[in-house]
Jmol script that loads the backbone (N, CA, C; Angstrom):
load data "model"
ATOM      1  N   MET A   1       8.430 -13.961 -18.768  1.00  0.00           N
ATOM      2  CA  MET A   1       8.336 -13.741 -17.338  1.00  0.00           C
ATOM      3  C   MET A   1       7.056 -12.951 -17.035  1.00  0.00           C
ATOM      4  N   ILE A   2       6.390 -13.335 -15.971  1.00  0.00           N
ATOM      5  CA  ILE A   2       5.136 -12.690 -15.581  1.00  0.00           C
ATOM      6  C   ILE A   2       5.435 -11.349 -14.919  1.00  0.00           C
ATOM      7  N   ASN A   3       4.715 -10.317 -15.351  1.00  0.00           N
ATOM      8  CA  ASN A   3       4.827  -8.996 -14.737  1.00  0.00           C
ATOM      9  C   ASN A   3       3.787  -8.919 -13.618  1.00  0.00           C
ATOM     10  N   TRP A   4       4.192  -9.284 -12.389  1.00  0.00           N
ATOM     11  CA  TRP A   4       3.265  -9.366 -11.264  1.00  0.00           C
ATOM     12  C   TRP A   4       2.687  -8.017 -10.882  1.00  0.00           C
ATOM     13  N   LYS A   5       3.448  -6.965 -11.056  1.00  0.00           N
ATOM     14  CA  LYS A   5       2.940  -5.627 -10.747  1.00  0.00           C
ATOM     15  C   LYS A   5       1.747  -5.302 -11.646  1.00  0.00           C
ATOM     16  N   LYS A   6       1.878  -5.608 -12.930  1.00  0.00           N
ATOM     17  CA  LYS A   6       0.794  -5.362 -13.880  1.00  0.00           C
ATOM     18  C   LYS A   6      -0.424  -6.221 -13.543  1.00  0.00           C
ATOM     19  N   TRP A   7      -0.205  -7.515 -13.243  1.00  0.00           N
ATOM     20  CA  TRP A   7      -1.314  -8.405 -12.934  1.00  0.00           C
ATOM     21  C   TRP A   7      -2.005  -8.027 -11.625  1.00  0.00           C
ATOM     22  N   THR A   8      -1.241  -7.511 -10.669  1.00  0.00           N
ATOM     23  CA  THR A   8      -1.843  -7.050  -9.422  1.00  0.00           C
ATOM     24  C   THR A   8      -2.759  -5.863  -9.683  1.00  0.00           C
ATOM     25  N   ALA A   9      -2.308  -4.924 -10.499  1.00  0.00           N
ATOM     26  CA  ALA A   9      -3.140  -3.760 -10.848  1.00  0.00           C
ATOM     27  C   ALA A   9      -4.403  -4.207 -11.573  1.00  0.00           C
ATOM     28  N   ILE A  10      -4.264  -5.131 -12.516  1.00  0.00           N
ATOM     29  CA  ILE A  10      -5.429  -5.644 -13.252  1.00  0.00           C
ATOM     30  C   ILE A  10      -6.393  -6.332 -12.294  1.00  0.00           C
ATOM     31  N   PHE A  11      -5.865  -7.114 -11.358  1.00  0.00           N
ATOM     32  CA  PHE A  11      -6.704  -7.811 -10.384  1.00  0.00           C
ATOM     33  C   PHE A  11      -7.495  -6.829  -9.532  1.00  0.00           C
ATOM     34  N   ILE A  12      -6.812  -5.808  -8.998  1.00  0.00           N
ATOM     35  CA  ILE A  12      -7.478  -4.824  -8.135  1.00  0.00           C
ATOM     36  C   ILE A  12      -8.588  -4.098  -8.889  1.00  0.00           C
ATOM     37  N   VAL A  13      -8.294  -3.631 -10.100  1.00  0.00           N
ATOM     38  CA  VAL A  13      -9.303  -2.927 -10.900  1.00  0.00           C
ATOM     39  C   VAL A  13     -10.454  -3.866 -11.236  1.00  0.00           C
ATOM     40  N   SER A  14     -10.151  -5.122 -11.563  1.00  0.00           N
ATOM     41  CA  SER A  14     -11.202  -6.096 -11.896  1.00  0.00           C
ATOM     42  C   SER A  14     -12.134  -6.342 -10.713  1.00  0.00           C
ATOM     43  N   VAL A  15     -11.572  -6.453  -9.510  1.00  0.00           N
ATOM     44  CA  VAL A  15     -12.394  -6.675  -8.318  1.00  0.00           C
ATOM     45  C   VAL A  15     -13.303  -5.476  -8.071  1.00  0.00           C
ATOM     46  N   ILE A  16     -12.749  -4.269  -8.161  1.00  0.00           N
ATOM     47  CA  ILE A  16     -13.545  -3.061  -7.928  1.00  0.00           C
ATOM     48  C   ILE A  16     -14.658  -2.926  -8.960  1.00  0.00           C
ATOM     49  N   VAL A  17     -14.337  -3.151 -10.233  1.00  0.00           N
ATOM     50  CA  VAL A  17     -15.350  -3.068 -11.297  1.00  0.00           C
ATOM     51  C   VAL A  17     -16.411  -4.147 -11.100  1.00  0.00           C
ATOM     52  N   SER A  18     -15.990  -5.358 -10.743  1.00  0.00           N
ATOM     53  CA  SER A  18     -16.949  -6.449 -10.518  1.00  0.00           C
ATOM     54  C   SER A  18     -17.912  -6.122  -9.392  1.00  0.00           C
ATOM     55  N   ILE A  19     -17.397  -5.576  -8.292  1.00  0.00           N
ATOM     56  CA  ILE A  19     -18.260  -5.197  -7.169  1.00  0.00           C
ATOM     57  C   ILE A  19     -19.228  -4.097  -7.594  1.00  0.00           C
ATOM     58  N   ALA A  20     -18.737  -3.109  -8.341  1.00  0.00           N
ATOM     59  CA  ALA A  20     -19.598  -2.010  -8.787  1.00  0.00           C
ATOM     60  C   ALA A  20     -20.701  -2.512  -9.722  1.00  0.00           C
ATOM     61  N   VAL A  21     -20.349  -3.383 -10.648  1.00  0.00           N
ATOM     62  CA  VAL A  21     -21.346  -3.928 -11.583  1.00  0.00           C
ATOM     63  C   VAL A  21     -22.363  -4.765 -10.822  1.00  0.00           C
ATOM     64  N   TYR A  22     -21.878  -5.646  -9.958  1.00  0.00           N
ATOM     65  CA  TYR A  22     -22.788  -6.468  -9.171  1.00  0.00           C
ATOM     66  C   TYR A  22     -23.715  -5.601  -8.332  1.00  0.00           C
ATOM     67  N   ASP A  23     -23.164  -4.574  -7.687  1.00  0.00           N
ATOM     68  CA  ASP A  23     -23.958  -3.692  -6.833  1.00  0.00           C
ATOM     69  C   ASP A  23     -25.066  -3.019  -7.639  1.00  0.00           C
ATOM     70  N   GLY A  24     -24.727  -2.543  -8.826  1.00  0.00           N
ATOM     71  CA  GLY A  24     -25.736  -1.925  -9.690  1.00  0.00           C
ATOM     72  C   GLY A  24     -26.848  -2.889 -10.048  1.00  0.00           C
ATOM     73  N   ILE A  25     -26.481  -4.113 -10.415  1.00  0.00           N
ATOM     74  CA  ILE A  25     -27.480  -5.136 -10.762  1.00  0.00           C
ATOM     75  C   ILE A  25     -28.320  -5.491  -9.538  1.00  0.00           C
ATOM     76  N   ALA A  26     -27.663  -5.654  -8.388  1.00  0.00           N
ATOM     77  CA  ALA A  26     -28.388  -6.016  -7.164  1.00  0.00           C
ATOM     78  C   ALA A  26     -29.381  -4.927  -6.768  1.00  0.00           C
ATOM     79  N   ILE A  27     -28.971  -3.667  -6.850  1.00  0.00           N
ATOM     80  CA  ILE A  27     -29.877  -2.558  -6.500  1.00  0.00           C
ATOM     81  C   ILE A  27     -31.028  -2.475  -7.490  1.00  0.00           C
ATOM     82  N   ALA A  28     -30.724  -2.635  -8.778  1.00  0.00           N
ATOM     83  CA  ALA A  28     -31.771  -2.554  -9.803  1.00  0.00           C
ATOM     84  C   ALA A  28     -32.822  -3.647  -9.638  1.00  0.00           C
ATOM     85  N   ASN A  29     -32.382  -4.830  -9.207  1.00  0.00           N
ATOM     86  CA  ASN A  29     -33.316  -5.953  -9.111  1.00  0.00           C
ATOM     87  C   ASN A  29     -33.841  -6.219  -7.707  1.00  0.00           C
ATOM     88  N   GLY A  30     -33.073  -5.808  -6.680  1.00  0.00           N
ATOM     89  CA  GLY A  30     -33.484  -6.127  -5.316  1.00  0.00           C
ATOM     90  C   GLY A  30     -33.650  -4.935  -4.408  1.00  0.00           C
ATOM     91  N   GLY A  31     -33.420  -3.732  -4.940  1.00  0.00           N
ATOM     92  CA  GLY A  31     -33.554  -2.534  -4.119  1.00  0.00           C
ATOM     93  C   GLY A  31     -32.313  -2.282  -3.272  1.00  0.00           C
ATOM     94  N   THR A  32     -32.384  -1.211  -2.504  1.00  0.00           N
ATOM     95  CA  THR A  32     -31.257  -0.781  -1.683  1.00  0.00           C
ATOM     96  C   THR A  32     -30.801  -1.864  -0.707  1.00  0.00           C
ATOM     97  N   GLU A  33     -31.742  -2.620  -0.174  1.00  0.00           N
ATOM     98  CA  GLU A  33     -31.380  -3.655   0.798  1.00  0.00           C
ATOM     99  C   GLU A  33     -30.543  -4.767   0.198  1.00  0.00           C
ATOM    100  N   ALA A  34     -30.482  -4.863  -1.118  1.00  0.00           N
ATOM    101  CA  ALA A  34     -29.669  -5.881  -1.781  1.00  0.00           C
ATOM    102  C   ALA A  34     -28.267  -5.378  -2.104  1.00  0.00           C
ATOM    103  N   SER A  35     -27.993  -4.107  -1.772  1.00  0.00           N
ATOM    104  CA  SER A  35     -26.699  -3.531  -2.137  1.00  0.00           C
ATOM    105  C   SER A  35     -25.568  -4.061  -1.253  1.00  0.00           C
ATOM    106  N   VAL A  36     -24.367  -3.996  -1.779  1.00  0.00           N
ATOM    107  CA  VAL A  36     -23.177  -4.399  -1.039  1.00  0.00           C
ATOM    108  C   VAL A  36     -23.032  -3.522   0.203  1.00  0.00           C
ATOM    109  N   SER A  37     -23.228  -2.224   0.055  1.00  0.00           N
ATOM    110  CA  SER A  37     -23.099  -1.300   1.189  1.00  0.00           C
ATOM    111  C   SER A  37     -24.077  -1.651   2.300  1.00  0.00           C
ATOM    112  N   HIS A  38     -25.322  -1.921   1.941  1.00  0.00           N
ATOM    113  CA  HIS A  38     -26.328  -2.255   2.950  1.00  0.00           C
ATOM    114  C   HIS A  38     -25.948  -3.538   3.668  1.00  0.00           C
ATOM    115  N   MET A  39     -25.451  -4.519   2.911  1.00  0.00           N
ATOM    116  CA  MET A  39     -25.073  -5.783   3.527  1.00  0.00           C
ATOM    117  C   MET A  39     -23.906  -5.591   4.502  1.00  0.00           C
ATOM    118  N   LEU A  40     -22.920  -4.789   4.114  1.00  0.00           N
ATOM    119  CA  LEU A  40     -21.775  -4.541   4.998  1.00  0.00           C
ATOM    120  C   LEU A  40     -22.199  -3.800   6.259  1.00  0.00           C
ATOM    121  N   ILE A  41     -23.099  -2.834   6.118  1.00  0.00           N
ATOM    122  CA  ILE A  41     -23.591  -2.089   7.273  1.00  0.00           C
ATOM    123  C   ILE A  41     -24.390  -3.014   8.200  1.00  0.00           C
ATOM    124  N   THR A  42     -25.235  -3.848   7.610  1.00  0.00           N
ATOM    125  CA  THR A  42     -26.031  -4.797   8.399  1.00  0.00           C
ATOM    126  C   THR A  42     -25.116  -5.749   9.165  1.00  0.00           C
ATOM    127  N   TRP A  43     -24.123  -6.306   8.471  1.00  0.00           N
ATOM    128  CA  TRP A  43     -23.178  -7.209   9.146  1.00  0.00           C
ATOM    129  C   TRP A  43     -22.434  -6.490  10.261  1.00  0.00           C
ATOM    130  N   SER A  44     -22.132  -5.202  10.058  1.00  0.00           N
ATOM    131  CA  SER A  44     -21.427  -4.440  11.090  1.00  0.00           C
ATOM    132  C   SER A  44     -22.258  -4.308  12.358  1.00  0.00           C
ATOM    133  N   TYR A  45     -23.559  -4.125  12.192  1.00  0.00           N
ATOM    134  CA  TYR A  45     -24.445  -4.047  13.355  1.00  0.00           C
ATOM    135  C   TYR A  45     -24.592  -5.415  14.020  1.00  0.00           C
ATOM    136  N   GLN A  46     -24.736  -6.457  13.212  1.00  0.00           N
ATOM    137  CA  GLN A  46     -24.976  -7.793  13.752  1.00  0.00           C
ATOM    138  C   GLN A  46     -23.721  -8.433  14.341  1.00  0.00           C
ATOM    139  N   TYR A  47     -22.577  -8.152  13.732  1.00  0.00           N
ATOM    140  CA  TYR A  47     -21.334  -8.811  14.125  1.00  0.00           C
ATOM    141  C   TYR A  47     -20.236  -7.756  14.316  1.00  0.00           C
ATOM    142  N   PRO A  48     -20.104  -7.195  15.503  1.00  0.00           N
ATOM    143  CA  PRO A  48     -19.084  -6.168  15.727  1.00  0.00           C
ATOM    144  C   PRO A  48     -17.672  -6.630  15.345  1.00  0.00           C
ATOM    145  N   ALA A  49     -17.404  -7.914  15.466  1.00  0.00           N
ATOM    146  CA  ALA A  49     -16.088  -8.429  15.080  1.00  0.00           C
ATOM    147  C   ALA A  49     -15.849  -8.238  13.581  1.00  0.00           C
ATOM    148  N   PHE A  50     -16.913  -8.262  12.792  1.00  0.00           N
ATOM    149  CA  PHE A  50     -16.783  -8.038  11.347  1.00  0.00           C
ATOM    150  C   PHE A  50     -16.229  -6.639  11.087  1.00  0.00           C
ATOM    151  N   THR A  51     -16.742  -5.645  11.817  1.00  0.00           N
ATOM    152  CA  THR A  51     -16.268  -4.275  11.650  1.00  0.00           C
ATOM    153  C   THR A  51     -14.790  -4.180  12.011  1.00  0.00           C
ATOM    154  N   PHE A  52     -14.408  -4.834  13.112  1.00  0.00           N
ATOM    155  CA  PHE A  52     -13.005  -4.852  13.505  1.00  0.00           C
ATOM    156  C   PHE A  52     -12.153  -5.507  12.426  1.00  0.00           C
ATOM    157  N   LEU A  53     -12.595  -6.628  11.901  1.00  0.00           N
ATOM    158  CA  LEU A  53     -11.819  -7.340  10.876  1.00  0.00           C
ATOM    159  C   LEU A  53     -11.693  -6.527   9.592  1.00  0.00           C
ATOM    160  N   MET A  54     -12.749  -5.805   9.230  1.00  0.00           N
ATOM    161  CA  MET A  54     -12.666  -4.939   8.044  1.00  0.00           C
ATOM    162  C   MET A  54     -11.644  -3.829   8.283  1.00  0.00           C
ATOM    163  N   GLY A  55     -11.648  -3.251   9.474  1.00  0.00           N
ATOM    164  CA  GLY A  55     -10.669  -2.223   9.818  1.00  0.00           C
ATOM    165  C   GLY A  55      -9.255  -2.786   9.802  1.00  0.00           C
ATOM    166  N   PHE A  56      -9.102  -3.987  10.325  1.00  0.00           N
ATOM    167  CA  PHE A  56      -7.803  -4.652  10.325  1.00  0.00           C
ATOM    168  C   PHE A  56      -7.325  -4.898   8.899  1.00  0.00           C
ATOM    169  N   ALA A  57      -8.227  -5.363   8.032  1.00  0.00           N
ATOM    170  CA  ALA A  57      -7.865  -5.622   6.631  1.00  0.00           C
ATOM    171  C   ALA A  57      -7.486  -4.327   5.911  1.00  0.00           C
ATOM    172  N   MET A  58      -8.250  -3.255   6.146  1.00  0.00           N
ATOM    173  CA  MET A  58      -7.933  -1.975   5.504  1.00  0.00           C
ATOM    174  C   MET A  58      -6.614  -1.419   6.024  1.00  0.00           C
ATOM    175  N   GLY A  59      -6.359  -1.592   7.319  1.00  0.00           N
ATOM    176  CA  GLY A  59      -5.079  -1.172   7.870  1.00  0.00           C
ATOM    177  C   GLY A  59      -3.936  -1.939   7.229  1.00  0.00           C
ATOM    178  N   HIS A  60      -4.141  -3.220   7.018  1.00  0.00           N
ATOM    179  CA  HIS A  60      -3.126  -4.051   6.364  1.00  0.00           C
ATOM    180  C   HIS A  60      -2.857  -3.551   4.942  1.00  0.00           C
ATOM    181  N   LEU A  61      -3.919  -3.193   4.232  1.00  0.00           N
ATOM    182  CA  LEU A  61      -3.767  -2.769   2.838  1.00  0.00           C
ATOM    183  C   LEU A  61      -3.173  -1.369   2.710  1.00  0.00           C
ATOM    184  N   PHE A  62      -3.497  -0.471   3.638  1.00  0.00           N
ATOM    185  CA  PHE A  62      -3.097   0.929   3.488  1.00  0.00           C
ATOM    186  C   PHE A  62      -1.988   1.373   4.439  1.00  0.00           C
ATOM    187  N   TRP A  63      -1.533   0.509   5.348  1.00  0.00           N
ATOM    188  CA  TRP A  63      -0.474   0.878   6.277  1.00  0.00           C
ATOM    189  C   TRP A  63       0.802   1.137   5.505  1.00  0.00           C
ATOM    190  N   ARG A  64       1.574   2.033   5.996  1.00  0.00           N
ATOM    191  CA  ARG A  64       2.811   2.444   5.321  1.00  0.00           C
ATOM    192  C   ARG A  64       3.805   1.292   5.263  1.00  0.00           C
ATOM    193  N   MET A  65       4.339   1.038   4.071  1.00  0.00           N
ATOM    194  CA  MET A  65       5.378   0.032   3.861  1.00  0.00           C
ATOM    195  C   MET A  65       6.724   0.739   3.740  1.00  0.00           C
ATOM    196  N   ARG A  66       7.784  -0.013   3.732  1.00  0.00           N
ATOM    197  CA  ARG A  66       9.089   0.572   3.467  1.00  0.00           C
ATOM    198  C   ARG A  66       9.061   1.193   2.081  1.00  0.00           C
ATOM    199  N   ASP A  67       9.815   2.270   1.925  1.00  0.00           N
ATOM    200  CA  ASP A  67       9.848   2.931   0.622  1.00  0.00           C
ATOM    201  C   ASP A  67      10.415   2.018  -0.464  1.00  0.00           C
ATOM    202  N   THR A  68       9.796   2.112  -1.609  1.00  0.00           N
ATOM    203  CA  THR A  68      10.328   1.493  -2.817  1.00  0.00           C
ATOM    204  C   THR A  68      10.780   2.644  -3.701  1.00  0.00           C
ATOM    205  N   GLN A  69      11.307   2.344  -4.856  1.00  0.00           N
ATOM    206  CA  GLN A  69      11.706   3.420  -5.757  1.00  0.00           C
ATOM    207  C   GLN A  69      10.514   4.300  -6.101  1.00  0.00           C
ATOM    208  N   VAL A  70       9.366   3.677  -6.309  1.00  0.00           N
ATOM    209  CA  VAL A  70       8.157   4.426  -6.683  1.00  0.00           C
ATOM    210  C   VAL A  70       7.697   5.327  -5.542  1.00  0.00           C
ATOM    211  N   THR A  71       7.571   4.787  -4.322  1.00  0.00           N
ATOM    212  CA  THR A  71       7.081   5.612  -3.213  1.00  0.00           C
ATOM    213  C   THR A  71       8.098   6.667  -2.807  1.00  0.00           C
ATOM    214  N   ALA A  72       9.384   6.349  -2.916  1.00  0.00           N
ATOM    215  CA  ALA A  72      10.410   7.351  -2.613  1.00  0.00           C
ATOM    216  C   ALA A  72      10.308   8.526  -3.576  1.00  0.00           C
ATOM    217  N   GLU A  73      10.068   8.240  -4.832  1.00  0.00           N
ATOM    218  CA  GLU A  73       9.913   9.299  -5.836  1.00  0.00           C
ATOM    219  C   GLU A  73       8.665  10.128  -5.568  1.00  0.00           C
ATOM    220  N   LEU A  74       7.576   9.464  -5.166  1.00  0.00           N
ATOM    221  CA  LEU A  74       6.331  10.183  -4.880  1.00  0.00           C
ATOM    222  C   LEU A  74       6.466  11.072  -3.649  1.00  0.00           C
ATOM    223  N   THR A  75       7.105  10.584  -2.594  1.00  0.00           N
ATOM    224  CA  THR A  75       7.238  11.390  -1.382  1.00  0.00           C
ATOM    225  C   THR A  75       8.268  12.493  -1.543  1.00  0.00           C
ATOM    226  N   LYS A  76       9.188  12.338  -2.460  1.00  0.00           N
ATOM    227  CA  LYS A  76      10.194  13.368  -2.712  1.00  0.00           C
ATOM    228  C   LYS A  76       9.540  14.656  -3.208  1.00  0.00           C
ATOM    229  N   HIS A  77       8.396  14.530  -3.888  1.00  0.00           N
ATOM    230  CA  HIS A  77       7.713  15.694  -4.475  1.00  0.00           C
ATOM    231  C   HIS A  77       6.698  16.324  -3.546  1.00  0.00           C
ATOM    232  N   GLU A  78       6.515  15.764  -2.344  1.00  0.00           N
ATOM    233  CA  GLU A  78       5.553  16.338  -1.396  1.00  0.00           C
ATOM    234  C   GLU A  78       6.104  17.627  -0.811  1.00  0.00           C
ATOM    235  N   ASP A  79       5.196  18.534  -0.484  1.00  0.00           N
ATOM    236  CA  ASP A  79       5.609  19.793   0.145  1.00  0.00           C
ATOM    237  C   ASP A  79       5.981  19.513   1.602  1.00  0.00           C
ATOM    238  N   PRO A  80       7.159  19.919   2.048  1.00  0.00           N
ATOM    239  CA  PRO A  80       7.511  19.721   3.457  1.00  0.00           C
ATOM    240  C   PRO A  80       6.696  20.661   4.346  1.00  0.00           C
ATOM    241  N   LYS A  81       6.260  20.160   5.481  1.00  0.00           N
ATOM    242  CA  LYS A  81       5.446  20.992   6.390  1.00  0.00           C
ATOM    243  C   LYS A  81       6.067  21.006   7.740  1.00  0.00           C
TER     244      LYS A  81
END
end "model"
wireframe off; spacefill off
backbone 0.3
color backbone group
């Protein structure tokens, strides 16, 4: 049986590492203007809808979900304020 939780973690780390490696190569060979960050900033200026869509995507990824056993355990240890 496939452990989807494990494969999801591997996928996320692989994407982040791939972007970091690519960014390093792009900066080394094409300068700052070839970086991922520069491209995202440029697109944000040129296409305001892109900035909105990135915010929407990040909200989708980081918005609070219903508690699972893992998140319930993590929030149980938080200091009450």
